[in-house]
KOLVEXMI-943834 format. One line per 5 residues: number of its first residue (from 1); their letters; for each residue x, z, y of N, C-alpha, C. Coordinates in steps of 0.2 Angstrom, whole numbers, plus 5000, padded with zeros to 4 digits. Atoms other than C-alpha are relative to their C-alpha. Example, Ala and Ser with C-alpha at 12.3 -4.5 7.8 and 13.67 -1.06 7.14 Angstrom:
REM KOLVEXMI-943834
1) AS) 5004:5000:4994:5062:5039:4978:5004:5000:5006  4996:4999:4994:5068:5036:4995:4996:5003:5005
REM end
This chain:
REM KOLVEXMI-943834
1) XXXXX) 5002:5007:4999:5027:5125:5012:5006:4995:4997  4995:5004:5003:5044:5118:5007:5000:4999:4993  5000:5000:5007:5042:5123:4989:4994:4996:4998  5005:5004:5002:5025:5115:4989:5001:4992:5001  4998:5007:4998:5032:5099:4997:5004:4997:4994
6) XXXXX) 4996:5003:5005:5045:5098:4984:4996:4999:4993  5004:5001:5006:5033:5101:4970:4996:4994:5000  5004:5006:5000:5022:5088:4976:5004:4993:4999  4996:5006:5001:5036:5075:4977:5002:4999:4993  4998:5001:5007:5041:5079:4959:4994:4998:4996
11) XXXXX) 5006:5002:5003:5023:5078:4954:4998:4992:5001  5001:5007:4999:5021:5061:4962:5004:4995:4996  4995:5004:5003:5036:5054:4954:4998:5000:4992  5001:4999:5007:5031:5061:4937:4993:4997:4998  5007:5003:5001:5013:5055:4938:4999:4993:5000
16) XXXXX) 5000:5007:4999:5017:5037:4940:4996:4996:4994  5003:5004:5005:5013:5030:4923:4993:5002:4998  5007:4998:5001:4997:5040:4921:4996:4998:5005  5004:5002:4994:4991:5035:4938:4999:4993:5000  5000:5007:5000:4995:5017:4938:4996:4997:5005
21) XXXXX) 5004:5003:4994:4986:5014:4955:4993:5000:4998  5007:5001:5002:4969:5017:4947:4995:5004:5004  5005:4997:4996:4960:5024:4962:4995:4995:5001  5005:5005:4998:4944:5016:4967:5001:4995:5005  4998:5005:4994:4951:5009:4983:5005:4995:4997
26) XXXXX) 4995:5006:5003:4959:4992:4978:5001:4996:5006  5000:5004:4994:4961:4987:4996:5006:4995:5000  4995:5005:5000:4972:4971:4999:5005:5002:5006  4995:4999:4994:4988:4974:5010:5002:4993:5002  4998:5007:4998:4989:4957:5019:5006:5000:5004
31) XXXXX) 4994:5000:4996:5006:4953:5026:5001:4993:5002  4997:5006:4998:5014:4939:5036:5007:5001:5002  4993:5000:4999:5032:4935:5039:5004:4994:5002  4996:5006:4998:5046:4924:5046:5007:5002:5000  4993:4998:5001:5064:4923:5043:5005:4994:5000
36) XXXXX) 4995:5005:5000:5080:4913:5042:5006:5002:4996  4994:4999:5004:5096:4911:5032:5003:4993:4998  4997:5006:5002:5105:4898:5022:4998:4998:4993  5002:5003:5007:5102:4886:5007:5006:4996:4998  4995:5004:5003:5115:4878:4996:4998:4997:4993
41) XXXXX) 5001:5004:5006:5114:4865:4982:5006:5002:4995  4994:4999:5005:5125:4869:4966:5001:4994:4996  4998:5006:5004:5134:4854:4958:5007:5002:4997  4993:4998:5003:5152:4853:4951:5004:5004:5005  4996:4995:4995:5158:4862:4967:4994:5003:5004
46) XXXXX) 5004:4997:4995:5150:4873:4980:4999:4996:5006  5001:5004:4994:5141:4864:4994:5000:5004:5006  5001:4996:4994:5142:4869:5012:4993:5002:5002  5007:4997:4999:5127:4880:5016:4997:4996:5006  5003:5002:4994:5114:4873:5028:4995:5005:5002
51) XXXXX) 5004:4995:4997:5102:4882:5039:4993:4999:4996  5007:4999:5004:5085:4888:5030:4996:5005:5004  5005:4995:4997:5070:4895:5039:4994:5000:4995  5006:5000:5004:5054:4901:5031:4994:5004:5004  5006:4996:4998:5036:4907:5035:4996:5002:4994
56) XXXXX) 5003:4998:5006:5026:4917:5023:4993:5003:5002  5006:4996:4999:5008:4924:5021:4998:5002:4993  5002:4997:5007:5002:4935:5006:4997:5006:5000  5004:4994:5001:4994:4950:5000:5002:5004:4994  4999:4996:5006:4997:4964:4988:4993:5002:4998
61) XXXXX) 5007:4999:5003:4981:4965:4977:5000:5007:4998  4999:4993:5001:4987:4982:4971:5007:5002:5003  4993:4998:4998:5002:4992:4976:5006:4997:4996  4995:5002:5004:5012:4984:4962:5000:4992:5000  5000:5007:5001:5006:4966:4961:4997:4996:5006
66) XXXXX) 5002:5004:4994:5005:4953:4975:5001:4992:4999  4999:5008:5001:5005:4934:4978:5001:4998:5008  4999:5003:4993:5011:4924:4993:5002:4993:5000  4998:5007:5000:5014:4907:4999:5006:5000:5006  4994:5000:4995:5031:4903:5008:5002:4992:5001
71) XXXXX) 4998:5007:4998:5035:4887:5017:5007:5000:5003  4993:5000:4998:5054:4883:5019:5003:4994:5002  4996:5006:4999:5066:4871:5025:5005:5001:5006  5002:5007:5001:5072:4860:5034:5006:4996:4997  4994:5004:5002:5090:4855:5027:5002:5002:4993
76) XXXXX) 4995:4999:5005:5100:4853:5012:5006:4996:5001  4994:5003:4999:5118:4848:5011:5003:4998:4993  4996:5002:5006:5128:4838:4998:5006:4997:5003  4994:5002:4997:5146:4837:5002:5004:4995:4995  4996:5005:5004:5159:4823:4996:5005:5004:4997
81) XXXXX) 4994:4997:5002:5172:4836:4993:4998:5003:4993  5001:4996:5006:5175:4845:4976:4996:4996:4995  5004:5004:5005:5166:4831:4966:4993:5001:5000  5007:4999:5000:5149:4836:4972:4996:4993:5000  5003:5007:5000:5145:4818:4977:5004:4996:4995
86) XXXXX) 4996:5003:5005:5149:4808:4961:5001:4992:5001  4999:5007:4999:5147:4790:4967:5004:4998:5006  4996:5003:4994:5156:4779:4979:4996:4994:5003  5003:5005:4997:5151:4767:4992:5005:4993:4999  4997:5006:5001:5157:4749:4994:5007:5000:5002
91) XXXXX) 4993:5000:4997:5173:4754:5003:5004:5004:4996  4996:4996:5004:5179:4765:4989:5000:5007:5002  4999:4993:4998:5176:4781:4998:4994:5004:4997  5005:4996:5003:5166:4796:4992:4994:5000:5005  5006:5001:4996:5148:4795:4998:4998:5007:5001
96) XXXXX) 5001:4993:4998:5144:4811:5008:4993:5000:5003  5007:4999:4997:5126:4817:5012:5000:5006:5004  5001:4994:4996:5124:4829:5026:4993:5002:5002  5006:4998:4997:5109:4839:5031:4994:4995:4999  5006:5004:5002:5095:4829:5022:4994:5004:5002
101) XXXXX) 5006:4996:4998:5078:4834:5029:4996:5001:4994  5005:4999:5005:5066:4842:5017:4996:5006:5002  5004:4994:4999:5053:4855:5016:4997:5002:4993  5002:4997:5006:5046:4866:5002:4995:5005:5000  5005:4995:5000:5031:4876:4997:5001:5004:4994
106) XXXXX) 4999:4995:5006:5034:4891:4985:4993:5004:5000  5006:4996:5002:5019:4900:4977:5003:5006:4996  4996:4995:5004:5026:4917:4972:4995:5005:4997  5003:4994:5003:5019:4930:4960:5005:5006:5001  4996:4994:4998:5026:4947:4966:4999:5006:4996
111) XXXXX) 5000:4994:5003:5030:4963:4958:5004:5005:5004  4997:4995:4996:5035:4979:4968:5003:5005:4995  4997:4995:5005:5048:4989:4957:5000:5007:5003  5000:4993:4997:5048:5003:4970:4994:5004:4999  5006:4997:5001:5030:5006:4968:4998:5002:4992
116) XXXXX) 5001:4998:5007:5032:5007:4949:5004:5006:4999  4995:4995:5002:5047:5018:4948:5001:5006:5005  4998:4995:4995:5049:5027:4964:4994:5003:5004  5006:4997:4997:5031:5031:4968:4999:5000:5007  5001:5001:4993:5032:5025:4986:5003:5005:5004
121) XXXXX) 4996:4995:4996:5043:5039:4991:5007:4998:5003  4994:5003:4998:5058:5028:4993:4999:4997:5007  5000:5004:4994:5063:5021:5010:5000:4993:4999  4999:5007:5002:5067:5004:5002:4994:4998:4995  5004:5003:5005:5056:4992:4993:5004:4995:4996
126) XXXXX) 4996:5005:5004:5064:4982:4979:4994:4997:4996  5005:5004:5003:5053:4968:4973:5003:4993:4997  4998:5007:5003:5054:4952:4962:4995:4995:5001  5005:5005:4999:5045:4936:4963:5002:4994:4996  4999:5006:5004:5043:4920:4953:4994:4995:5001
131) XXXXX) 5005:5005:4999:5033:4904:4954:5002:4993:5000  4999:5008:5000:5031:4885:4955:5002:4999:5008  4998:5002:4993:5038:4876:4970:4999:4992:5000  5000:5007:4999:5036:4858:4977:5003:4999:5006  4996:5002:4994:5048:4850:4989:4998:4993:5002
136) XXXXX) 5001:5006:4997:5046:4835:5000:5006:4997:5004  4994:5003:4997:5059:4823:5007:4998:4992:5001  5000:5007:4999:5059:4806:5015:5007:4996:5000  4994:5003:5001:5077:4803:5012:5003:5002:4993  4997:4999:5006:5085:4801:4995:5005:4994:4998
141) XXXXX) 4994:5005:5001:5098:4790:4986:4998:4997:4993  5002:5004:5007:5097:4777:4971:5006:4995:4999  4996:5006:5002:5108:4765:4962:4997:4994:5001  5002:5007:4999:5106:4747:4967:5000:4996:4994  5000:5004:5006:5101:4739:4950:5007:5002:4996
146) XXXXX) 4994:4998:5003:5116:4748:4943:5006:4996:5001  4994:5005:4997:5128:4736:4953:5006:5004:5000  4994:4997:5000:5146:4739:4951:5005:4996:5005  4995:5003:4996:5159:4735:4964:5007:5003:4998  4994:4997:5004:5176:4736:4955:4998:5005:4995
151) XXXXX) 5002:4995:5005:5175:4752:4946:4995:5005:5003  5004:4995:4996:5163:4760:4959:4993:4998:5000  5007:5001:5000:5144:4762:4959:4999:4998:5008  5003:5001:4994:5135:4755:4974:4994:5005:5001  5006:4995:4998:5124:4769:4982:4997:4998:5006
156) XXXXX) 5004:5002:4994:5110:4765:4994:4995:5006:5001  5005:4995:4998:5098:4777:5003:4993:4997:4999  5007:5001:5001:5080:4777:4999:4996:5004:5004  5003:4996:4995:5069:4782:5013:4992:5001:4998  5007:4999:5002:5052:4782:5003:4999:5008:5000
161) XXXXX) 5002:4993:5001:5043:4799:5003:4999:5002:4993  5000:4997:5007:5046:4809:4988:4997:5007:4999  5002:4993:5002:5038:4824:4980:5003:5002:4993  4997:4997:5006:5047:4835:4968:4998:5007:4998  5003:4994:5002:5041:4849:4957:5005:5004:4996
166) XXXXX) 4995:4996:5004:5051:4864:4950:4997:5007:5000  5001:4993:5000:5052:4883:4950:5005:5004:5003  4995:4995:4997:5060:4897:4959:4999:5007:4998  5001:4993:5002:5063:4915:4956:5005:5004:5005  4995:4997:4996:5072:4929:4966:4998:5008:5000
171) XXXXX) 5000:4993:4998:5074:4947:4972:5000:5001:5007  5000:4998:4993:5071:4956:4988:5001:5007:5001  4999:4993:4998:5076:4972:4996:4998:5001:5007  5003:4999:4994:5065:4978:5010:5001:5007:5003  4999:4994:4996:5068:4992:5023:4994:5001:5004
176) XXXXX) 5006:4998:4997:5053:5001:5029:5001:5003:5007  4999:4997:4993:5055:5003:5048:4994:5004:5002  5006:4996:4999:5037:5009:5050:4996:4998:4994  5005:5001:5005:5022:5009:5039:4997:4993:5000  5002:5007:5000:5018:4991:5044:5006:4995:5001
181) XXXXX) 4994:5005:4998:5035:4983:5049:5006:5001:4995  4995:5000:5005:5048:4979:5036:5005:4994:5001  4995:5005:5000:5065:4970:5036:5002:4999:4993  4999:5002:5007:5068:4961:5019:5006:4995:4999  4995:5005:5001:5084:4953:5013:4998:4997:4993
186) XXXXX) 5003:5003:5006:5079:4940:4999:5005:4995:4998  4996:5006:5003:5089:4929:4987:4995:4996:4995  5004:5004:5004:5080:4915:4979:5004:4994:4997  4997:5005:5004:5086:4903:4965:4995:4995:4998  5005:5005:5002:5077:4887:4961:5003:4994:4997
191) XXXXX) 4998:5006:5004:5078:4871:4950:4995:4995:5001  5005:5005:4999:5070:4855:4955:5004:4993:5000  4996:5006:4999:5075:4836:4955:5003:5000:5007  4996:5000:4994:5088:4833:4968:4997:4996:5005  5002:5005:4995:5083:4826:4985:5005:4995:5001
196) XXXXX) 4994:5005:4999:5100:4817:4984:5000:4994:4995  5000:5005:5005:5095:4807:4969:5006:4998:4996  4994:5002:5005:5109:4797:4960:5007:5002:5004  4994:4998:4997:5122:4804:4973:5003:5006:4996  4998:4994:5003:5123:4819:4962:4999:5000:4992
201) XXXXX) 5001:5000:5008:5125:4822:4943:4994:5004:4998  5006:4995:5002:5111:4835:4944:4993:4997:5003  5006:5003:4996:5098:4823:4951:4993:5002:4996  5006:4999:5004:5085:4827:4937:4998:5008:5001  5001:4993:4999:5087:4846:4939:5006:5004:5004
206) XXXXX) 4994:4997:4996:5098:4853:4953:4998:5007:5002  5001:4993:4998:5100:4871:4956:5001:5001:5007  4999:4998:4993:5098:4878:4973:4999:5007:5001  5001:4993:4998:5100:4895:4981:4999:5001:5007  5001:4998:4993:5094:4903:4997:5001:5007:5001
211) XXXXX) 4999:4993:4998:5098:4919:5006:4997:5001:5007  5004:5000:4993:5086:4924:5020:4999:5008:5002  5002:4994:4997:5082:4939:5031:4994:4999:5003  5007:5001:4998:5064:4941:5034:4997:5006:5004  5004:4995:4997:5053:4951:5046:4993:4999:4998
216) XXXXX) 5007:5000:5004:5037:4956:5037:4996:5005:5003  5005:4995:4997:5022:4964:5045:4994:5000:4996  5006:4999:5004:5008:4971:5035:4994:5002:5005  5005:4999:4995:4992:4970:5045:4996:5007:4998  5003:4993:5000:4985:4988:5048:5004:5005:4996
221) XXXXX) 4996:4995:5004:4999:4996:5038:4999:5000:4992  5000:5001:5008:5002:4998:5019:4995:5005:4997  5005:4996:5003:4986:5006:5013:5001:5001:4993  4999:5000:5007:4990:5002:4995:5005:5006:4998  4995:4995:5001:5006:5013:4996:4997:5007:5000
226) XXXXX) 5003:4994:4999:4996:5028:5001:4995:5001:4994  5005:5000:5005:4982:5024:4988:5003:5002:4993  4996:4999:5006:4995:5024:4974:5002:5007:5000  4998:4993:4999:5002:5041:4980:4995:5005:4998  5006:4995:5001:4985:5049:4980:4998:5000:4993
231) XXXXX) 5002:5000:5008:4982:5043:4962:5005:5004:4996  4995:4997:5004:4998:5050:4956:4999:5008:5001  5002:4993:4998:4993:5067:4965:4994:5002:4995  5006:4999:5004:4977:5066:4955:5002:5001:4993  4998:5000:5007:4986:5062:4939:5004:5007:4998
236) XXXXX) 4996:4994:5001:4997:5077:4942:4996:5007:5000  5004:4994:5000:4983:5089:4944:4999:5003:5007  5001:4997:4993:4984:5092:4963:4993:4998:5003  5006:5002:4997:4968:5082:4967:4995:4998:4994  5005:5003:5004:4952:5077:4958:5001:4992:5001
241) XXXXX) 5000:5007:4999:4950:5058:4955:4996:4998:5006  5004:5001:4994:4936:5059:4968:5003:5001:5006  4997:4999:4994:4946:5067:4981:5006:4995:5001  4995:5005:4999:4960:5055:4978:4997:4993:5003  5004:5006:4997:4948:5040:4981:4998:5001:5007
246) XXXXX) 5002:4999:4993:4941:5048:4996:5006:5000:5005  4994:5000:4996:4958:5051:5003:5003:4994:5002  4997:5006:4999:4964:5034:5001:4995:4995:5004  5005:5003:4996:4948:5027:5008:5000:5002:5007  5000:4997:4993:4949:5038:5023:5006:4997:5004
251) XXXXX) 4994:5003:4997:4967:5032:5026:4999:4993:5002  5001:5007:4999:4962:5014:5025:4996:4999:5006  5005:5001:4995:4947:5015:5036:5002:5002:5007  4998:4998:4993:4956:5024:5050:5004:4994:5003  4996:5006:4998:4967:5008:5051:5006:5003:5005
256) XXXXX) 4996:4996:4996:4981:5019:5058:5006:4995:5002  4994:5003:4998:4996:5012:5068:5005:5005:5000  4995:4995:5001:5008:5025:5062:5007:4998:5000  4993:5001:5000:5026:5025:5066:5004:5005:4996  4997:4994:5004:5034:5035:5052:5007:4997:4998
261) XXXXX) 4993:5002:5002:5053:5035:5048:5000:5000:4992  5000:5000:5008:5049:5039:5029:4993:5001:4998  5007:5000:5002:5033:5035:5020:4999:5007:4996  5001:4993:5003:5036:5052:5010:4996:5005:5005  5003:4996:4995:5032:5061:5026:4992:5000:5001
266) XXXXX) 5007:5001:4999:5015:5053:5028:4996:5002:4994  5004:4998:5006:5010:5055:5010:4999:5008:4999  5001:4992:5001:5014:5074:5009:4996:5003:5006  5005:4997:4995:5006:5077:5026:4993:4999:4999  5007:5001:5001:4990:5069:5021:4997:5004:4994
271) XXXXX) 5002:4997:5006:4989:5076:5004:5000:5008:5000  5000:4993:4999:4994:5094:5009:4994:5003:5004  5006:4997:4997:4978:5095:5019:4995:5002:4995  5005:4998:5005:4969:5096:5003:5003:5005:4995  4998:4996:5005:4981:5106:4992:5003:5007:5003
276) XXXXX) 4996:4994:4997:4989:5119:5004:4995:5005:5002  5004:4996:4998:4973:5128:5008:4998:5005:4994  5003:4996:5005:4968:5144:4999:4992:5000:5001  5007:5000:5000:4950:5146:4994:4997:5006:5005  5002:4995:4995:4941:5156:5009:4997:5005:4996
281) XXXXX) 5004:4995:5003:4934:5173:5004:4993:5000:5002  5007:5000:4998:4916:5177:5005:4999:5002:5007  5001:4997:4993:4908:5180:5022:4992:5001:5000  5007:4998:4999:4891:5187:5028:4998:4998:5007  5003:5001:4993:4880:5182:5043:4993:5005:5000
286) XXXXX) 5005:4995:4999:4867:5195:5049:4995:4998:5005  5005:5002:4996:4850:5193:5057:4996:5006:5002  5004:4995:4998:4838:5203:5067:4993:5000:4996  5006:4999:5004:4822:5210:5059:4995:4994:5001  5006:5006:5000:4809:5196:5054:5003:4994:5003
291) XXXXX) 4997:5006:4997:4821:5183:5061:5004:4996:4996  4996:5004:5004:4830:5168:5054:5004:4995:5005  4996:5004:4995:4839:5162:5070:5007:5002:5000  4993:4998:4999:4858:5162:5071:5002:5002:5007  4997:4998:4994:4866:5171:5085:5006:4996:5002
296) XXXXX) 4994:5004:4998:4880:5163:5095:5006:5003:4997  4995:4998:5004:4892:5175:5087:5001:4998:4993  5000:5003:5007:4887:5170:5070:5002:4993:5000  4999:5007:5000:4888:5152:5075:5008:4999:5001  4993:5000:4999:4906:5155:5081:5004:5001:4993
301) XXXXX) 4997:4998:5007:4910:5164:5064:5000:4994:4995  5002:5006:5005:4902:5149:5054:5005:4994:5002  4996:5006:4998:4912:5136:5064:5007:5001:4997  4993:4999:5003:4929:5144:5059:4999:5000:4992  5000:5000:5007:4923:5146:5041:4999:4993:4997
306) XXXXX) 5001:5007:5002:4917:5128:5040:5007:4996:5000  4993:5004:4999:4935:5122:5046:5004:5002:4994  4996:4997:5006:4942:5133:5031:4998:4996:4994  5002:5002:5006:4931:5126:5018:4999:4992:4999  5000:5007:5000:4931:5107:5022:5005:4997:4996
311) XXXXX) 4994:5004:5004:4948:5103:5014:5001:5003:4993  4998:4997:5007:4947:5114:4998:4995:4996:4995  5004:5003:5006:4940:5108:4981:4994:5004:4998  5005:4995:5003:4929:5123:4978:4993:4998:5003  5006:5000:4997:4910:5123:4981:4998:5007:5001
316) XXXXX) 5002:4993:4997:4900:5137:4989:4993:5001:4999  5007:4998:5001:4884:5146:4986:4998:5004:5006  5003:4996:4994:4873:5152:5001:4994:5003:4998  5005:4996:5003:4862:5166:4996:4997:5004:5006  5004:4996:4995:4848:5173:5008:4997:5006:4997
321) XXXXX) 5003:4993:5002:4842:5191:5008:4995:5002:5006  5004:4997:4995:4829:5201:5017:5000:5008:4998  5000:4993:5001:4826:5220:5019:4993:5002:4996  5005:4999:5004:4815:5226:5005:4995:5005:5003  5004:4994:4997:4808:5241:5015:4996:4997:5006
326) XXXXX) 5004:5003:4994:4801:5229:5029:4996:4994:4997  5004:5007:5001:4787:5216:5026:4998:5000:4992  5003:5001:5007:4778:5210:5010:5005:4997:4996  4996:5004:5004:4786:5203:4995:5000:4993:5001  5001:5007:4999:4780:5186:4999:5004:4998:5007
331) XXXXX) 4997:5001:4994:4786:5187:5017:5008:5000:5000  4993:4999:5001:4803:5193:5012:5003:4994:4996  4998:5005:5003:4805:5179:5000:5001:4994:5004  5000:5006:4995:4801:5166:5013:5005:5001:5005  4995:4999:4995:4812:5174:5026:5007:4999:4997
336) XXXXX) 4993:5001:5003:4827:5175:5014:5001:4992:4999  4999:5007:5001:4824:5156:5011:5002:4997:5007  4999:5003:4993:4823:5152:5030:5007:5002:5002  4994:4998:4998:4839:5162:5033:5006:4996:4996  4995:5004:5004:4849:5153:5019:5000:4993:5003
341) XXXXX) 5000:5007:4998:4843:5136:5025:5003:4999:5007  4997:5000:4994:4848:5140:5043:5007:5000:5000  4992:5001:5000:4866:5143:5038:5002:4994:4997  4998:5007:5003:4866:5128:5026:4999:4995:5005  5001:5005:4995:4859:5117:5040:5006:5000:5005
346) XXXXX) 4995:5000:4995:4872:5123:5052:5007:4998:4998  4993:5002:5003:4887:5121:5041:5000:4992:4999  5000:5007:5001:4881:5103:5037:5001:4997:5007  4999:5003:4993:4880:5100:5056:5008:5000:5002  4993:4999:4998:4898:5106:5057:5005:4995:4996
351) XXXXX) 4996:5005:5003:4904:5092:5045:5002:5002:4993  4999:4998:5007:4904:5102:5028:4996:4995:4996  5004:5004:5005:4899:5090:5014:4994:5003:4997  5006:4997:5003:4882:5094:5007:5002:5001:4993  4998:5000:5007:4890:5091:4990:5003:5007:4998
356) XXXXX) 4996:4994:5001:4900:5107:4992:4995:5006:5001  5004:4995:4999:4885:5118:4996:4993:5000:4996  5006:4999:5003:4870:5125:4987:4997:5007:5002  5003:4994:4998:4857:5139:4991:4996:5004:4995  5004:4995:5004:4849:5154:4983:4996:5004:5005
361) XXXXX) 5004:4996:4996:4835:5165:4989:4998:5006:4996  5001:4994:5004:4834:5183:4983:4994:5004:5003  5005:4996:4998:4820:5190:4994:5002:5006:5003  4998:4993:4997:4819:5208:4999:5004:5004:4994  4995:4996:5005:4833:5219:4991:5001:5007:5003
366) XXXXX) 4998:4993:4998:4839:5237:4991:5006:4999:5004  4994:5000:4996:4854:5242:5002:5006:4996:4997  4995:5004:5002:4868:5229:5001:5007:5004:5002  4994:4998:4996:4881:5237:5013:4999:5007:5003  4999:4993:4997:4884:5256:5017:4993:5003:5000
371) XXXXX) 5006:4997:5000:4866:5260:5012:4996:5000:5006  5004:5001:4994:4859:5253:5028:4995:4994:4999  5005:5005:5001:4843:5243:5027:5001:4994:5005  4999:5005:4995:4848:5233:5043:5005:4995:4997  4995:5004:5003:4862:5226:5033:4998:4995:4994
376) XXXXX) 5003:5004:5005:4851:5218:5020:4997:4994:5003  5002:5006:4996:4845:5205:5033:5005:4996:5001  4993:5003:5000:4859:5194:5029:5000:4993:4995  4998:5005:5004:4866:5178:5021:5007:5001:4998  4993:4999:5003:4881:5179:5010:5002:4993:4997
381) XXXXX) 4997:5006:5002:4892:5164:5007:5006:5001:4995  4995:4999:5005:4903:5164:4991:5002:4994:4997  4998:5006:5004:4914:5152:4982:4996:5000:4993  5004:5001:5006:4904:5145:4967:5005:5002:4994  4996:4999:5006:4911:5151:4950:5000:4994:4995
REM end
């Protein structure tokens, strides 16, 4: 088991470029989040950081690519110290702006690097994001007609509502506590016209930086992570593409609330259901003379056999026989067909997919086992070649 788990892990990592998340299941992993941290504006000197909070909603369209909207705010700070505020008031003192209210909306295109290079087996998610931003503020600054008092500019506040457009980009490092809940540390860098206007020399393009810790919840769990791992298993030859698709769909439809320490455990556990089973050997079911009804003993045997063949990739042939020495040729042909159908129908009722089973009817035959006629009244199930 350990060797198979190790081989599976290696295959999942090696199969990433060939798989590229191309399972039929393209379910969207929708997530919401909330967080807090700090924001600072960059000027000639470093400004005192202000409180920054954010709320987000988004979705991973594939396990690698996603999109989200993030609302953030509500403060930015411009200090008088270290030459950050370049203008002077009428008293000749540096004009200081503290905690100016603002809000911003960021639209991020996201790429999950862990799902590209680590095949979802990593405990951490490393992701990047970039996109446009718009911020709003009702407090700004402006020169009053370029007036000069001595050698100083006269700076006034402008309380009109302003909208400013720019761009932001950043990186995130997420820690998967469960399959649905993640803590993520993010750094975001942006450039927009300054909300402080002419009080800063960067009024047309002011850099800002944010560091936040976010709690992110993926509704129903990260289905896409599992779909991608199943695709890699298919690319590595462990599963057919159809089996990988079915596995990912089954995982998504169950909508599990699984609490797993490591995503790798969940992936290996699910995929091993399909790859760790040996193909069952042939089995036989016997009938009374001129009968095609399954006994309770044979039903019990078939139930165990059905459990063994559900999770393997092979198909199986159900062949019906009759005793050549009893009954007419026509009757024996019909009887062998009825017996095969009885076994087929019972396996289907136990959950074996019909696509795995086919039937044959051999009619009356000479001795099959130990030269005893009674043992010809049988159905034999064999793996298809």
